[in-house]
C-alpha positions in Angstrom: 136.6 104.0 95.4 135.2 101.7 92.9 135.4 101.4 89.1 133.0 99.9 86.6 132.3 100.1 82.9 128.6 100.8 83.6 127.0 102.6 86.6 123.3 102.0 87.1 121.5 104.6 89.2 118.4 103.0 90.7 117.6 99.4 91.1 114.0 99.2 89.9 112.7 97.2 87.0 114.6 99.3 84.4 117.8 99.5 86.4 117.9 95.8 87.1 117.2 95.0 83.4 120.0 97.4 82.3 122.4 95.9 84.9 121.7 92.3 83.8 122.0 93.2 80.1 125.3 95.0 80.6 126.7 92.2 82.7 125.6 89.6 80.1 127.4 91.7 77.5 130.6 91.4 79.5 130.7 94.8 81.1 131.5 95.4 84.8 128.5 96.9 86.5 128.0 99.0 89.6 124.4 99.5 90.8 123.5 102.4 93.1 120.2 102.5 95.0 119.3 105.0 97.7 116.4 103.0 99.2 117.1 100.4 101.9 115.6 97.8 99.6 115.8 96.9 95.9 113.0 97.3 93.5 112.5 101.1 93.3 109.1 102.2 92.1 108.6 98.8 90.5 108.8 97.2 93.9 106.4 99.6 95.5 103.7 99.6 92.8 102.5 96.0 93.2 102.5 95.7 89.4 99.9 98.5 89.0 100.1 101.2 86.4 98.4 104.6 86.2 97.4 106.1 82.9 95.9 109.5 83.7 93.3 111.1 81.5 93.2 114.4 83.4 96.7 115.6 83.0 96.6 118.7 85.2 95.2 116.8 88.2 97.6 113.9 87.5 100.5 116.4 87.7 99.2 117.7 91.1 98.9 114.1 92.3 102.4 113.1 91.3 104.0 116.3 92.6 102.3 115.7 96.0 103.7 112.2 96.1 107.3 113.4 95.5 107.5 116.3 97.8 107.7 114.3 101.0 
């Protein structure tokens, strides 16, 4: 069992920024990540970003990505 003031779920760009901010504010932080490596989607994207203009097809694409 562990205890922390703040629990961060996911160690991607947002999770790491939140963990660092909480730590710097004096909070105890526990970071949980299910992947065998840190970085989450931020680590996998190579810095790229998609901004879809065809929303229905974008939803199909993203659903296909997440249904293993």
